[in-house]
C-alpha positions, 0 to 999 in steps of 0.5 A, spaced: 364 299 834 362 306 837 356 306 832 354 299 834 354 301 842 349 307 840 344 303 836 343 296 839 338 295 834 343 294 828 346 287 827 353 285 827 353 283 820 350 290 817 355 294 814 358 300 817 358 307 814 353 313 812 348 308 810 347 305 817 346 312 820 340 314 816 335 308 819 337 310 826 336 317 825 329 316 823 328 311 829 330 317 834 326 322 830 320 317 831 321 316 838 321 324 839 315 325 835 312 319 839 313 323 845 310 329 843 304 325 840 300 325 847 301 332 849 298 334 842 292 329 842 290 332 849 291 339 846 287 338 840 281 334 844 281 340 849 281 345 843 275 341 841 272 342 847 273 349 848 270 351 841 264 347 842 263 350 849 265 357 847 260 357 841 254 354 845 256 360 850 255 365 845 249 362 842 245 361 848 241 366 851 241 365 859 238 359 862 233 359 868 238 359 873 244 363 870 241 370 872 241 368 879 248 366 880 250 372 876 246 377 880 249 374 886 256 374 884 255 381 882 253 382 889 259 379 892 263 383 888 260 390 889 256 389 896 260 384 900 254 381 903 251 374 904 244 376 901 242 372 895 241 364 893 243 362 900 241 355 898 248 354 894 254 356 898 258 361 895 264 358 891 261 357 885 259 364 884 266 366 886 268 362 881 263 366 876 265 373 879 272 374 875 268 374 869 263 379 872 268 383 874 271 384 867 264 385 864 263 390 869 256 391 869 251 396 872 248 394 878 243 397 883 244 394 890 237 397 892 233 393 887 228 389 891 225 383 890 227 375 890 233 373 887 230 371 880 227 378 879 234 381 881 237 377 876 233 379 871 233 386 873 241 386 872 241 383 865 235 387 862 233 393 866 240 396 868 243 398 861 247 392 861 248 388 854 246 381 857 249 377 851 256 380 853 255 379 861 253 372 860 259 370 856 264 373 861 260 370 866 261 363 863 268 363 861 271 361 868 266 355 868 269 354 861 276 354 863 275 350 870 271 345 865 278 344 861 282 343 867 277 338 869 279 335 863 286 334 865 284 331 871 280 326 867 286 324 863 291 324 869 286 319 873 285 315 867 293 315 865 294 313 872 290 307 871 291 304 864 297 309 861 297 314 856 292 310 851 287 310 857 288 317 859 287 319 851 281 315 851 278 317 857 279 325 855 276 323 848 269 321 852 269 327 856 271 332 851 265 329 846 260 328 852 254 333 850 252 333 858 259 336 859 259 341 853 252 343 856 253 345 863 261 346 862 258 352 858 253 355 863 255 360 869 252 355 873 254 350 879 253 343 876 260 342 872 264 346 878 262 341 883 263 335 879 270 338 877 272 339 884 269 332 886 273 328 881 279 332 883 278 330 890 277 322 888 284 323 884 288 326 889 285 321 894 288 315 889 295 319 889 295 319 896 296 312 897 303 313 894 304 320 897 299 321 903 303 327 906 302 331 900 296 329 897 291 328 903 291 335 905 290 337 897 284 332 897 281 335 903 281 342 899 278 339 893 273 336 897 271 342 901 271 346 894 265 341 892 262 342 898 262 350 898 260 350 891 253 345 891 250 342 897 248 336 893 256 334 894 255 333 901 253 325 901 260 325 898 264 327 904 264 321 908 265 317 902 272 321 900 274 321 908 273 313 907 278 313 901 283 318 905 283 313 910 284 307 905 289 311 902 293 312 909 292 305 911 295 303 904 301 307 905 302 305 912 303 298 909 308 300 904 315 301 905 316 305 898 312 311 900 314 318 902 311 321 908 314 328 907 313 333 908 308 331 914 311 325 917 307 326 923 301 323 919 304 316 919 302 313 926 305 307 929 298 303 928 295 302 921 288 304 924 291 310 927 294 313 921 287 311 917 283 316 922 289 321 922 288 321 914 281 322 914 281 327 920 286 331 915 281 331 909 275 333 914 279 339 917 281 342 911 275 341 907 271 345 913 276 350 913 275 351 905 268 352 906 269 357 912 274 360 907 269 361 901 264 365 906 269 369 909 271 371 902 265 374 901 264 377 908 270 376 913 265 378 918 260 372 916 254 377 916 247 373 913 241 377 912 237 373 907 233 377 902 227 372 902 225 368 908 229 361 910 224 356 912 225 352 919 227 345 919 225 341 925 226 334 928 232 329 926 234 334 920 234 340 924 238 337 929 243 335 924 244 341 921 245 345 927 251 340 929 255 341 922 261 345 923 259 350 918 258 358 918 250 360 919 249 362 912 251 354 910 246 352 915 241 356 913 242 354 906 241 347 908 234 349 911 232 352 904 234 346 900 230 341 905 224 346 904 225 345 896 225 338 897 218 338 901 215 341 895 211 337 891 214 338 884 212 335 877 216 331 873 215 328 866 218 322 863 217 318 857 210 322 856 208 321 863 206 327 867 206 326 874 207 329 881 212 327 886 218 324 884 220 317 881 226 313 884 228 311 877 228 317 874 235 319 873 237 312 871 232 313 865 234 320 864 241 318 863 240 312 859 237 317 854 242 323 854 248 319 855 252 317 848 251 309 847 259 309 846 260 312 853 255 308 856 258 301 854 265 303 855 263 306 862 259 300 864 265 295 861 270 299 865 267 299 871 266 291 871 274 291 869 276 295 875 272 290 879 274 284 876 281 285 874 286 284 880 291 290 878 285 295 877 281 293 883 285 297 888 282 303 884 275 301 884 272 305 891 276 311 888 272 311 881 265 308 883 264 309 891 263 317 890 258 316 884 254 311 886 253 314 893 251 321 890 247 317 885 243 314 890 242 320 894 240 324 888 235 318 886 231 320 893 230 327 891 224 330 889 226 334 883 226 330 877 229 336 873 234 333 869 241 329 868 245 335 871 243 332 878 247 326 876 252 330 872 258 326 875 256 319 872 258 321 865 264 324 868 266 318 872 264 313 867 269 316 862 275 315 867 272 308 868 272 307 861 280 307 861 280 300 864 276 296 858 283 294 855 284 290 862 279 285 860 284 282 855 278 281 850 281 279 843 279 286 840 278 290 846 283 296 843 279 296 837 272 296 840 274 302 845 277 306 839 270 304 835 266 306 841 270 313 842 269 315 835 261 313 835 261 318 841 265 323 837 260 322 831 254 323 836 256 329 839 258 333 833 252 331 829 248 334 835 252 341 834 250 346 837 244 343 840 247 340 846 242 341 851 237 337 848 241 331 846 239 324 846 242 318 844 240 315 837 237 309 841 232 314 843 231 318 836 236 324 837 235 331 840 229 332 836 225 327 840 228 329 847 222 333 848 217 327 848 221 323 853 224 329 858 223 336 860 226 342 864 233 342 863 234 336 859 231 339 853 228 346 855 232 351 860 230 357 856 236 357 852 233 359 845 230 365 846 235 369 842 234 363 836 226 364 837 227 372 835 231 370 829 226 365 827 221 370 827 224 376 824 226 371 818 220 367 817 214 370 820 215 378 820 209 382 822 205 376 824 201 376 831 205 371 836 202 368 842 208 366 847 208 361 852 215 361 854 219 357 860 225 361 862 228 367 865 229 371 859 225 377 857 222 376 850 221 384 849 228 385 849 230 380 843 224 384 839 219 378 841 212 382 842 207 377 844 201 375 848 200 370 853 194 365 849 192 363 856 189 370 858 184 370 853 178 366 850 181 360 845 177 363 839 181 369 840 188 366 839 189 366 831 196 367 828 203 363 831 203 360 837 209 359 840 210 354 846 216 352 850 217 344 850 217 343 857 210 347 857 208 343 852 209 337 856 206 339 862 200 342 858 193 341 861 186 345 861 186 351 856 193 350 853 192 343 852 186 345 848 190 351 844 195 346 842 190 340 840 187 345 835 193 348 832 197 345 826 205 344 828 209 348 823 216 348 826 221 348 832 227 352 834 233 349 837 229 342 839 226 346 845 221 351 842 215 348 838 211 353 833 204 352 831 199 355 826 192 357 829 
């Protein structure tokens, strides 16, 4: 009888004795193993992501923006001054700073020049090993990207359970855009990580508002203190906080500890208080980021800061942020007023196209992630059980995408990196649609994303999905950080040593690297008459896309002989 009480799955007719205990023991072991399976799968997915990012970080030479951020982080550490790169707040560079501190580079604070020149001097003219310095600078961003993966899992698990969390994490871990920008010492992935965390914490505040609303404000402030492109999300997250406080006010099963004063007698007042708490904490985090660099908040820019007039200028001055932050906003407005060139589907243009980012996302997002993310977004809106989560999952990326589509810089999907990340979480809602084969279809599409990602290894930056021909065809459709961000200078040097030793090389390189450091001794073919250009012509694919005049003539009179990293084309003349 005792055995039956302990193992109710056993039938009364079954014989007692040792024979009965074995199946029950196996079931108990199976249950224990099942408890360990989800953590094991999470660890394996994050290990795969870490391996992909570290491999990419080791193999790629500095991209265009990285030397600026690394030099600014070094200046923060050594000089404690707000001088370089004011167009971006300091928190992302402070995140990079621990890696720079470990690398301990030689640094000349008296070197003059703009921020790009200071970055190149630090990497290539100060006696430092740029590969070692860049790897250490990239490692903190890699670590933050892995932590963001845990947020993706937790957010999706809150919505659809452990299976949904694992599916979302798999889509995130195999996303080429996540791997690309998670392995660089840049600000795009940190800003997305903080923003996703803010939306997740706002969702959790529906049950524990006093605990999670201040944390929501801290995450939102971290996003705003990393990239100014996160600013359009500030009122969105404040509205989500108000919505959470309102939902908590109407629920009797909610704890307001440890801040019971957050709950007012009237629901509308609770909503306003919740939004206000988030706003105050976010602003405090922004001030703290600047104070961490220089407690006296002195700002002496290395380059002139443009003036901004009219309504934009008045709005900038009204913001309760440090003077350096307002100066950075003026720099950003100045950059938005510049007539940049764009390239989309073989068409070179000046200005911007409102549909550029949606089109670029269609090219550079795995097909399985696009399908599951879209279906998950529909499920979140259509299913009553998931509908309360819809604004937390969809509002912030929708507003940020709309804001980015109005920008003047059509440079890459990094300006919309939040889209694949939020889509990965939304994809967890697909099983809620109750399609007959929803679970099987979800697994198959997740597997397709994994296969597509593995096939592009280690060239994640120029990734394009199979519908557009894969990474080898991306340069025909897009340019700049979508395909060619200066990351393959080291690979080019290896190729020239292995296959073209001793040949005359003509180079048009788009990037921040210094070719001579890697042993590439080449001349610019645009500085001499075309009839003098003989030998190997090497051109970055962004320069190929924008080629006009003499460069276009040189390319037209040359024979393609190869490519490097799907980002640099080689021609024979």
